[in-house]
N, C-alpha and C positions, 0 to 999 in steps of 0.2 A: 272600214271596218272597226277604226278606233271609235266610232259614232255609234255604231251597231253596239260594243260591248259597255259603252256609256251609256245608252238607252236602255241596254237589259239589266242593269246594274241598277238604275233608275227604277226602273220598273218593280224587280224583286224587291226594293225599298217599302216602297209604297205598297205593294200588297202585303208585306210583312206588315209593315204598320196598321192594313185593315184588320188583316187577321186577328190581329192580337186586339185591337179594339172593339171589333165582334162581340154582341151577345154572350155568342156558341162558345167562343173563345174563353170568355172570363167566366161561363158556366162549370166549362170543363175544368178552370183552374182552381176554381171554387170548390169543385166535387173534389179533384186532387188533392188540395190543401186539408178539406175535411176528410180524408180518407187517410193521410197522414197522421194527422191529429189523433186520431180512431186507432189505428195502429200502435203509436207511441206508446199511450195510453194503455192500452191492453198489452204492451210488452211489460210496460212498467207492473201491471198488477199483477202479470205471471211471474215477473220475477219476485215478487214479495210474495206471493202463495207457494212458489216452489221453495223458496227461502225456509218458510216456516214448516213446510212439510219436511223438510229435510233436517231441519232442528228435531222436531216429534221424532223421526225413524232414529236420529243418533242419540236421542234420550232412549229409547228403548233399549239399543244397542248395550247403553252403559248401566243398565241394573242388572245384565244378563251374568254376571259374574255374582252378584249379589243375590240375586235368585237363586242361581244352583247350590250356593251354600245354605240359604234358609231351607231350601228342599230336603239337601243331606240330613242337616240338622233334626228337620222333623221328622224324618226316618228314623232318628237312630234312638238309643233306649240310653237309661242311666241319667245321674246328676250332672249338670251343667256345668263348668268349673269357670269362675272370674271371667278367665279370658274369651271363652266362646260364649258366655252370656254377654257381654260388652261388644263383643264381633258382632252377634245378631240383633243386638239392639239399634246399632251404628247402621247397619244392612239393611234393616227394615226402616228405620226412619228415613237413608236416603231415598230405597223406593218409593216408600208414600210420599216424600216430597217431591219427586219426580215424577209420579202419576197425575200427583195435582197439578206441575208446571203442563203435562201434556196436556190434561184436562182443559185446562184454561186456554192453551194455544190452538186444540181443536175448535174451540168455541169459536175463537176469536178467525180463525180459518173461515171456518163455516160462514162468519156475517162477512168477511171480505168478498167471499165468493158470492153471495146473495148480491152486494151492492156494485161488484165488478160489470165490465162488459162479455167476459169469457165466455165462451159456450162448449163447456168439453165436457164431455160424457167421461172422458179418463180421468179428469181430477175430479169428478165428481165420487168416481169410482174407487179412487186411492184414498178420498177422506174418508168414505164409510170402511173401510179396509182399516184405517187408522183408530179408528172410534171402535170397530172391532176389537183390535187387537188392545185398548185400553180397559173393555169391558173384561176379557179376558184375564190378562194381569191381574186386574184388581179382584177380583173373585179367586184365583190363586194365590195372591196375597193375602186375601182374608183366610182361607183354608190353610196356609202357611200358618200363620199369627195363632190360629183355633188351636192346631196341633201343636205348635210350641208353648202356648199357655198351658195346655196337659200337664206338661213335664216339669213346667216351675213358673212357680207362683210369681215372682219377679218379671219375670216376660208378659205375663198375663197385667200385672198393674200398669206397668209402661207402657203400654201398647195402645193408649186410648186412642193417638190418630187413626190407627188400624182400625180399630171398633167404628169412627166415622166413616169411615170408606166403606165398613161393612154395612150400615145404614143407608150410606148412598147408592150401594151400587144396585140395592133394590130397585131403586129408580131410576138406573142407567137404561137398561134395557127399553124401556118403556119410552124414555127419554130420546135415547139411538133412536127408536121407531119413527116417534114424531118428526126428530130434525129429516131423517131420508124421505119423508114423506114431504115434508117441506122443498127441500132441495130436488125432489123427482117435478114436483109441480112446477118450480123454477125453471128447471131444464126445459119442460114440457112446453112453458110459458115462452121461452128463450127461440126455440125449436119450430113456432107456431107461425104462420104467416097467411096471408088471405090473398087470392088474385081475380080480376075479371077483367073478360074479354067483352066486347061488344060493338055494335055499330056507333057512328059518330053521334046518331039518333037517340040509340039505346043510353049512351052515357051522358048524355044532355039530361033526359029525361028521368036521370037517378042523381042529378047534380055531381057527377063523376066528372064531367068533363065540364070546364065553366069557360069558355073564351079563348078555346085551345089549349089551355092547361086544366093540369086537377084542381078540383075543386076540395075546399075547405070544410067543408059542411055536405060531406055525401050520404048517401044512403050506405051505411055498411051491411046489411042484410040481402044485399045485391050481389055480395061477396063471396067465393069459393073456399071455405079452411083449408089449409095444406097442415095435417098434425107434424110434419116432419120434413122441414125446409131441407137435410142433408141426403134424405132420398129422393126427393121429388126434386128431379132433373130436366122433364119434360113436360111441356103444356102443349096439349093438344088444343088449337085452336079454331079447326074446322072451316076454315076461310082460304080463300086465296091469297092475300096479303096481311101483314100484320105491323103495326109500329107500338112502341112503347110511349105511352103517354106518364107513366110516373118515372122517377128519375133512378138510376142505376147505373154504376161504374161501367165503362167501356172494358171491354175486354172479357167480360164476364159473362157474357149471352152471346147468340147469334141467332139467327131464326134462320127455319131448313125447312124441307118438305119431307112429310112422312108417304108410305107406299101408296098411298091415293094422291098426292100429288097437293096433298093442303098443308097450308104452312102449320110448322109447330115453334115453340120458344124452347131453347134449348139453353141449360145453364150451366156452365162450366163451373162457376165456382162460388159455390151457395152463399157460403162465408159473409165474402165481399157483397157479393150481387144483393143480397138483402139488408146491406150495414144501413144505407140509407132511408129505408121504409122498409116496414111488412105489408104493405098492400102494394102491389100489382097490378096495373092496368093498362091494356093492351086494345088501341083502335083497331078492330078490323074491317077489312074490305068483302062482304058476301060477294 
């Protein structure tokens, strides 16, 4: 009995050693480490962007009281007292500096999002809303400054910073539209992928399959474009069997059969499935 136990233990150790030294095991380890690195980097980028967004929103909230005071004073009549004039000047300077700070931070956010690995329509939408709020508050401040200038010459003379904003706001809307167009284009590119399935001969003829592996100089015109990887979760293969040639993380997909008994690729986790490559290659057996 003891001999059997010893034999089983030795066999298990040898089997485990063989598995760990196999090319498949090493490939899985490399794939896991690559995904862990991508996820860690993505988390850092997300934390930085969310922190900046929170700062911008806090800045907008901090000027609420000053905006209300300026709005009330712009709607009243009569000569301004020295204390009111001083408060108006102080509040106007505070609001102006805060809006300029937010403008710089929003530009920084847009740059970070462009360089990051994040693929979030919600972040892009929130960023667009922040820029819209910046436009509206800038226009509102310019209007208040003009109303107050009518009441008091000193306010008009001491509001050069706001006058600069007035000139900037003319181009702000066009700038925002252009930036959003760039963000939309980047988002579309991030969501774009390509796939191709074919027999071994078809894939070899197009230099996609080379010695049983995915080639590096394949014919990209042979591929079908996927406009949005988030909504394309089933790819019909019109064949009896299929196997992946390109590398995709395990657990993010499975092969199944459609109503006609033909195989189809079902993607359960699009974000991670396409994290290693945006080119999907499936070898099929018709």
